[in-house]
C-alpha positions in Angstrom: 118.8 115.5 35.4 117.4 117.9 32.6 116.7 116.2 29.5 116.0 112.5 31.2 114.4 110.6 28.1 114.4 107.6 30.5 111.1 105.5 29.5 110.7 107.3 26.1 111.1 105.2 22.6 112.3 107.5 20.2 111.4 106.5 16.0 114.4 107.7 14.4 114.4 108.0 10.0 118.0 108.5 8.6 119.5 106.7 11.3 123.1 105.9 9.6 123.7 109.0 8.1 125.6 111.3 10.1 123.5 113.6 11.9 121.2 110.5 12.7 124.2 108.6 14.4 125.0 111.8 16.4 121.2 111.5 17.5 121.7 108.1 18.6 124.6 108.4 21.0 123.2 112.2 22.3 119.8 110.3 23.0 121.2 107.1 24.3 123.1 109.0 26.9 119.8 110.7 28.3 118.4 107.4 28.5 116.4 107.1 25.4 115.0 103.5 24.1 115.9 103.9 19.8 114.0 102.4 16.7 116.4 102.7 14.0 115.2 103.1 10.9 117.5 103.4 7.4 117.5 102.0 3.8 120.6 100.5 4.4 120.8 97.0 5.9 124.6 96.7 6.1 124.5 100.2 8.1 121.9 99.1 10.4 124.1 95.9 10.8 127.2 98.0 11.5 124.9 100.7 13.7 123.4 97.9 16.1 127.5 97.2 16.8 127.6 100.3 17.6 125.0 101.2 19.8 123.9 97.9 21.2 121.0 95.1 20.9 119.0 96.8 23.3 117.6 99.1 20.9 115.6 98.0 17.7 116.7 98.6 13.6 114.3 98.0 10.8 114.8 98.6 7.0 112.7 101.3 5.5 113.2 102.4 2.2 111.0 105.9 2.1 110.7 105.8 -2.1 109.2 102.3 -1.9 105.8 102.4 -1.1 105.4 98.3 -0.8 108.8 98.0 1.5 107.2 101.2 3.2 104.0 99.6 3.9 105.1 96.3 5.1 107.7 97.5 7.4 106.0 100.7 8.7 103.4 98.0 9.9 105.7 95.7 11.6 107.4 98.6 13.3 103.7 99.6 14.6 102.9 95.7 15.7 106.0 95.5 17.7 106.3 99.3 19.1 103.1 100.4 20.1 104.8 103.1 22.8 106.8 105.3 20.4 106.1 109.0 22.1 108.8 110.5 20.6 109.3 110.8 16.3 112.3 112.4 14.7 111.9 112.7 11.0 115.7 112.6 10.2 115.9 111.1 6.7 116.8 112.9 3.6 117.8 113.1 0.0 119.2 115.6 -2.6 119.6 115.0 -6.4 120.7 118.2 -7.5 120.2 120.0 -11.0 119.2 123.6 -12.4 115.4 123.3 -13.1 115.5 123.5 -16.8 117.3 120.2 -16.9 115.7 118.4 -13.7 113.8 114.8 -14.6 110.8 114.1 -13.4 112.1 111.1 -11.2 114.7 113.8 -9.8 112.2 115.6 -8.6 109.5 112.9 -7.3 112.0 111.3 -5.3 113.3 114.1 -3.3 109.9 115.1 -2.7 108.7 111.7 -1.6 111.4 111.2 0.8 111.9 114.4 2.3 108.3 115.7 2.3 105.7 112.8 1.6 107.3 110.6 4.6 106.8 112.8 6.9 103.3 112.9 6.4 102.9 108.9 5.9 105.1 108.3 9.1 103.4 110.7 11.4 99.7 109.6 10.3 100.8 106.1 11.0 102.3 106.4 14.4 100.3 109.2 16.0 97.4 107.5 16.9 99.1 105.8 20.2 100.1 109.6 20.9 97.2 110.8 21.0 95.6 108.3 23.1 98.5 108.9 25.9 97.7 112.3 25.3 101.9 113.2 24.9 104.4 113.2 22.4 107.2 115.0 20.8 107.5 115.1 16.8 111.1 116.6 15.2 111.5 117.4 11.6 114.9 118.2 10.1 114.7 120.8 7.3 117.6 123.1 6.1 118.4 126.6 5.8 117.6 126.2 2.0 113.8 125.9 3.0 114.3 129.7 4.0 116.9 130.7 1.3 116.5 128.5 -1.6 119.4 127.4 -3.1 120.5 127.1 -7.0 120.3 123.8 -8.5 118.4 122.4 -5.4 114.6 123.5 -6.6 113.5 119.9 -5.6 115.5 119.6 -2.2 114.6 123.4 -1.1 110.7 122.5 -2.2 110.7 119.2 0.0 112.0 121.4 3.1 110.0 124.3 2.8 107.1 122.0 2.7 107.7 120.5 5.6 107.5 124.0 7.5 104.0 124.3 6.6 103.2 120.7 7.1 104.6 120.7 10.6 102.9 123.9 11.7 99.3 122.4 10.6 100.1 119.4 12.6 101.3 121.5 15.4 98.0 123.2 15.4 96.1 119.7 15.4 97.8 118.2 18.1 98.6 120.4 20.5 95.4 119.7 22.7 96.5 116.6 22.7 99.8 117.4 24.5 102.1 116.7 21.5 104.7 119.2 19.9 105.6 119.4 16.8 108.6 121.5 15.8 111.2 121.9 12.9 115.1 121.8 13.1 116.8 123.7 10.2 120.5 123.0 9.9 122.8 125.2 7.9 126.1 123.8 6.6 126.8 120.8 8.9 130.2 119.0 8.7 128.7 115.5 7.6 129.2 113.3 4.7 127.7 115.8 2.4 130.0 118.7 3.1 132.8 116.2 2.9 132.2 116.3 -0.8 133.3 119.9 -1.1 137.0 120.9 -1.7 138.6 123.6 0.5 137.8 126.6 -1.3 134.1 125.9 -1.4 134.5 125.2 2.2 136.3 128.5 2.8 133.7 130.5 0.5 130.5 129.1 3.0 132.3 129.8 6.2 133.0 133.5 4.8 129.0 133.7 5.4 128.9 131.9 8.7 129.3 134.7 11.8 130.8 131.8 13.7 133.4 131.1 11.0 132.8 127.3 10.9 130.8 124.5 9.8 128.5 123.5 12.1 129.0 119.8 13.9 126.8 117.1 13.7 126.2 117.2 17.8 124.7 120.9 17.4 121.7 119.6 15.7 121.5 115.9 17.8 121.4 118.2 21.0 118.6 120.6 19.4 116.8 117.9 18.7 117.4 116.4 22.6 115.8 119.6 23.7 112.7 119.2 21.8 112.6 115.8 22.5 112.5 116.4 26.4 110.0 117.8 28.8 111.3 120.7 29.2 110.3 122.0 25.8 106.7 121.4 26.3 105.7 125.2 25.9 107.3 125.2 22.1 105.4 124.0 19.4 104.9 124.7 15.7 108.5 126.3 15.9 111.6 126.3 13.3 114.7 126.0 15.8 117.9 127.6 13.3 121.1 126.0 13.6 123.6 127.4 11.0 126.0 129.8 13.4 124.4 133.1 12.2 124.3 132.3 8.6 120.7 133.3 8.4 119.2 135.1 11.3 115.2 134.7 11.1 
């Protein structure tokens, strides 16, 4: 079977969001065991009821250093065999740059970019020891295009590109691949806030003439997490319906 993830353990941030939930469902079908994290205990409890107690669930607040350090150490203690990392968690706090408060900038950069570095640094030693691993980051099309009112978000997602390329070079000799997925406009809780006119304006810019589905991203992550993707590293997989061709 292609994309067989039996005997793999996947660390996933943002597991309770729209894309995160889709990733859990797709990866479970491929046989993976999941270590799911979220900043919400209630949402984690709901996810546990949905996907089962054979997986693992941890509160992890990426913007709280004390919470992060304590809980990531607990995860490391409980799971020394994580061989796939998916940094999916994201946060936006939009504002025009001239009006943007320091906290709006810092929180977005911390959650979307700094947490990637801290998580990978914590979890990478076991992958290096085993000479195998897959690291996947969920960036965004706006990392490449920019977006009015999202200087903080665009900068954080763009920063991931440079970080992951550098890590791909550092870890390639250890059998560890490091790649990015850059989704375009995906139907999710974030796009559900848009009115019909806004959605129509967006879809007019997409050659496939529709918003993406969360499964489109999840299956891209599945491929990059698989053994079949062994010769792909330092790359960005664009999943945007042709909105940006690069």
